[in-house]
C-alpha positions, 0 to 999 in steps of 0.5 A: 742388595738390588731392589728387584732381588728375589727371596728363596722359599725359606727366606720368604717364609722367615720374612713373612713370619717376622711380619706376622709376629709383629712387635714380638718377632724374635727367633723362637716366635718366628719359628712358631709362626712358620711351624703353625702356618706351614705345618712343618717342623723347623730347626731353630738354628735354620731360623737364626741362620736365615735371620742373620743372613737377611739382616746382612742383606739389609732385608730385616733389622734387629734391636735388643730392647731391655725390658727388665729380663732377658734381652731378645733380638727383635726383628722387623722388615726394612723398606728394602725387605718389603720391596724384596717380598713384593718382587718375590710374590710378583714372580711367584704369581707370574709363574702360577698364572695360567696353570690349571692344576685340575687339567694336570690331574 
């Protein structure tokens, strides 16, 4: 994936939720992060499909630590993923620059 690749809105939300969840970033916790921060219901299937797609693009990676009980895939952002988040934020900031919403109302 190109270093200047941009993320779609839901991809960005999933990646940011992975960052917020930290060491506890497994599918359901990522879903909860998105729901609590956006106030929107999110299908767990959409979260897992996006996590798989982001991993295929090498924007995130996963491990399956075994700690006695069930094995969960724990996700983390890669260096390439971090650069994609930075590029996406810069693009969004550029789009918003100079917009006066009060003037539009």
